N, C-alpha and C positions, 0 to 999 in steps of 0.2 A: 365248656368243658367241666366236669366232675371228675376230680381225682377219683374215686370210689369207679368211675366208670373204666378206671385205665389198671384197675388191680389185676393181678395177676394168682398163681397159686405158688408163688415161689414161698420158700421158707429162710430162716435164718434172723438172727434176733439183732435188733437194734437199742443201745444202750443210750440215753442223753444225759449227762454228766453235768448239772447247771450248779455253777459259782454266783450265788446271788450277788448282784452288784459288782459282777467280775471286773469290769472296765475302769480304767483310771487315766488321769493325767498327770504331765509330771508333777512332782510334789515341789513347792520352791524349796524344802530343806534338802532335797535329794537331785532332784535333777531328773529322776526315773518315777515310772510308774510303779506299783505295786507288783506287777507281773514281771517288771524288768529287776529287780530288788529280789523276787523270792527263789531258792533255791529248789527248782522243780525239772529236775534233769529229765524224767523220764517224760514229763509233759512236753519239754523242748525236742525228746527224740520223737516222739509220735507226730509233731508237730511238722517236723523235718520230711517225713514220709506221708504227710496227708493232704487233702486239701483245705485251703485256710482261706481268711478273708475276716470280711465285717461285717455287725446285720444293723439296721435301722429299726428298732422295735415298733414305733408308732409311725413316722416318718421324720425326714431331715431334721433337724433343728427343735423336734418334740420332745420334752422329757417323759419318759413312761412313768408310772407307776407300775407297782409288781403285778396286778390285777393284771391288765394292758400288757405288761411283758411276757407273763406266761400264757396268756392265751393267742401270744403272737407266737411264741414256741411252738405252741402244738397246734397250730397252722389256721388258728379262726382269727377273721378279722378285728382287731381291738378296737376300732371303732364302731362298727356294727352291732359285734356284742360286747357292751359295757356290762359290767359285772360290781354292783356295789360290794366292799368291802364286808359291809356286813355278813351279806351272803357267802361269803369263802371262809368268814371266822365260823360261821354256823356249821356249815359242812365240816368244817376243819375239826368241830368237837363233837362231831357227830349228830347232830340235829337235822333230821330230813326236811327243810323249811317247807312250808305248803304254800300252793298260789296265793291264799288270801292272810299271808304272815309278811310283814315288814321287822328288816333285821337290821343291828348296827353292832359295831364293835365298840364296846366300852371301855373306859378308864376310870379305875378308882383312883380319885385325885383328893387332895387337898384344899378347901375354901377358908379364907377369913370368916368366920360368921358375923362378923362386925361390919364389915365394907364388902364380901362378896367377890371377893378376889382371891382368883386363884394362885396359891403360894407354890404346890407341887403337884405337877400333870400327872403322876404316877403313885400319890399318896403313898409317898414310904421308899420302896413299894411294898406292899403287902406281902407276908410269907405264903405258900400254899394254903395252909391250913387258915390263915387269916381271911382270905379269899373265898374258901369254903363257906366261912361263918358268914362272911359280908353278903356273899350269894344267898344263904340259906334264909337270911333275915328278908333280904328284898322279896324272895319269892313269897315270903310269909305277910308280909306288911305291904307292899306297891298295891293299887288299885286303879285302875280307871274304868270309870262308867262304860259300859258297853264294849269293853273289849277285855280280852286274856293278856296277861303279861307274864312272860319266861325271861329268867336272867338263867345263863349257864356259866359256868366257872372256866375261866381261860388259864393263862400262864403269870404269875405274881399279880399284876397288877389289871390283868385282862378280864373282860367277859364278856360276853353275846348277851346282848339284849334283843328279846323277839317281844312283837306286839301282834296282834293277831284278832281281826275284826273285818267286815265290810269296807270298801272305798279307801283300802291304804295304798295310796300311789309314793313313791318312793324319790319325789322332787323335791329334797328338802336341802336346807342347809345344814353345815354341821355346828355342834356345840362347843366343839374342840378349840379354842383360841390358837391353840400351838405354840403359846408363849405363856411365862409367868406374869403377874404384876397385873393383870387386867381379869374382868368379870370373865364367866362361860357366855358363850355367844346363846341368845334364844334362838330357838329354833322357827325357821320362817318356811314357807311354802313359796316355790319355785315356779310353782303354773298352778292353776284354780282347781284343778285335781287333786292337789295336793292338800290341800286346803284342813280335810278331817284329820289327815296322817298329823300335820301340824298340829293341831291340836290335841288332840292325844297323847302326842310325846310330851308335848308342854305339860299338859297334867302327868304322866308318868314322871318327870322331872321334880315336879313340886311334891310329889308323893313320896319319892326317892330322898329329895332331902330332909323330907322329914324323918324316915326310916333311920338315916345316918346320922341326924343330927348330934346324938351321943357318942359316936365312932368313930372322932377323929383318930389317928390323921386322914381316914378314909371317908370323909364326912360330905362325899359330892360326887357325883361322877360326870363324865365326857363323851358323848356320843361322836361316833364317824362312821362315813360309809352306809348312810342309810340305803338299803336293797332289798328289792322283792326279787324272787326267784325266774330267771331269764330263761327263755327256752335254747337247750344248745344240742347242735346233731352230735349224739354218742362220737368218742372216739373210735370207737371198732365200727361202728358203720361206718364211717368216714375214710378210716383207711385199714381196716379189715386186719386189726390187731388187737389182740389180747394185751391188756396195757397196766401196767403195775407201776404204784408209784411209793417210793420210800424218802418220806421225809417227815422231820420232826416236828415242825412247827405247823400251827393249826391252820393257817391260812393258805398253804402250800399243799397239804392235805386234802383243804377244803376245795381248792381249783382243781384239784387234779379228781376229786368225788364229782364236782360239776360235769365233769366231762365226759364220766364213766369209768374212771380208771378204779381198778381193786386199790386200795390205800391198805399197805401190809403196815403190821407194828415193826417198832422199830426200838432200838434203844438211842439215847443222843448224842451219840459221836460217830464220826465217820467209819470208825471200824464196823459200828455195830450195822452202821449201811450196809458194808462192803458184805459182814456175815448174811443178814438178809438177804442179798442179791444172790448169793452163791446157793443159800438154803431154796429158794424157788426160782433157779435159773431154767429149770425144765418146764417150768408151769405156764410161762409168761414168752410172748414174741418182743416187748415192748419195754424198758424199763426206765422209768424218770426218776434220777437220783437229785435230791436238793439238797445243798449246804449252806444253811444259813450263816455261818462266820464271817466270812466275807463282808459282806454287806452291814453287818452289824458293826464291823471294826471301822467300816469305812463310814456309817454315820457319826460315829465317834472321834473321827479325825487320827485313828491309833494306825499311822503306815506301816509301822513294824508289827502289829498285831493281823492286819490284812496280809502282809506278805506270808507272815507265818503261817497262818490257816493254810494260804495254797502250798506252802513246804511241806507242812504235816501230810495233808491230804495227797500230795504226789507220793510219797512214800509206798501208799496203798495202790498207786493204778495200776501196776503190774498184774496185782491180784486179779482186776478187772481185766487187763488183756489176758490173763492166763485162761480165762473163761473162752477165749475166742469169737467174739460176738461180730456180725457180721458187718456192724456197721457201730462205729462209737464214736460219739458226738462230746465234744467238752467245749462249753461256751457261759454266757451268763444271760439274764433275763434284764439287765439295764447296767449301766455303768455307776457306780457309788463312789467319786474319786476321793481319797480322804483330804486332800486339798480341798476339798468344797463341803466337806461332810454334808452332802445329801445325792440324792438320784441326779444325774445329769443328760442332757441330751445325746453325748457322747456314742459313736458307735462299739457294738459289742465284739470283741474279737471271737472266732469260731474255729476249731477245726473239726473236720470231719474223716477218719480215719475207716478205708475200707478199701479192700484189693481192687477196686477199678479206681481209688481215686488218683489223681496227676498231681503228683507233689512238684512245687517249683522254687525247691532250695530254701524253703522256711528254715531259718540259723534259729528260731526259739519261739515260744508261744508267749508273744506280746502282740501289743497293740500293732506299735510300728511295721514288725514281720510278717504279721496277719493283714497289714494294708496290700502286700507284695502278693497275696497268694492268689490263686485261680480265681475264686469264687467273687473276688474284688469286694463289693461295699453292695449289699442286696438286702432287700428285707426280711425281718424275722418270719413273718407268717409264710416265705417260703421256705423255711427249714426242713417241715416235714415232708416238704416234695420232695426236695432233694435225699433225704435220708431214704424215703422209700425208692428212688431210682437208684443211689447206690447200692441199696440191699436188694437190685434187679428185681422189685416186686410191681412195677409198672411194665404195662405192653406200650408196643409203638402204638401213635397217636397218626389217626390216618392212614389212607392207602401205600 
């Protein structure tokens, strides 16, 4: 059964508000999760009249990356539809990746020129102007015989690396060791078909290091998430929805672009994003709004900051409600507990507000309260199916 076969002509708008890394576990210093500590009266009130539950984004016990987490949110199988981080970064900065291109997410970094040891994985980090200067130098100086090489600025220490040429398969190891005090990893082919790509990347890194030799503290690069462009069924075809994304970070703009959403320009703050939502309300059926601050605080282990992001955003939730969406979903793409400072396998709380939702007395929007909701624990890739159902957009199956 394909969901597209059940679509009807019903109208009504769906808003999906994603707090990146939303889920948590009780922190040893507080005994609470960040959702339990946050002052979120509006989200708590919505949860009390919504269908609530928990989602596993890949499978029980499996910790999802941001790419698989979002593919799952958008209703695509995150295992069958793997997407390299580099592809998402490239799309996120507006590069339309071609089938014969290989991309990677890059960090400018600092390397001890004597021992080759990485001393700073973010190279400072550089200012945005410095980033542009470094990228301009690389585009002028880096050469790989038989291939085209392109560098595109990202935010601060980040950039996108694009290699173009024949026979570039993306089964490659990453060069980023994820820690300091050790050398960068050498790129290696994980399949015989990727040997040509591995050799080309190796030559590119050698050329990069020569070009940056006198540019300390940004005198080397680290590459992650090598990827070729996958084939993905467009969101509009899959669900019959005209969709827009309101996201500030390149990766999330990229994954929205990959599935065919229109990526709207927005300022850096949540009030900016809400303003964009209002400005474009009449033009789209589906809105994906992405908040990065919760995940960033989780990775830093800053409990108060993560709870603070939720508290600040909650104040503007009534403005979203005032638009009267047919379905309003609030959830995350994975858990990033500050107690762990990283993504975790823990299921993610979710609420679905709709006129047909069946509330079960959820007292607050927290992990524990959502576990008591009518949705129970379900696969994240089924969220879009539920969204369409609550919006009245699906016909009956069978006679």
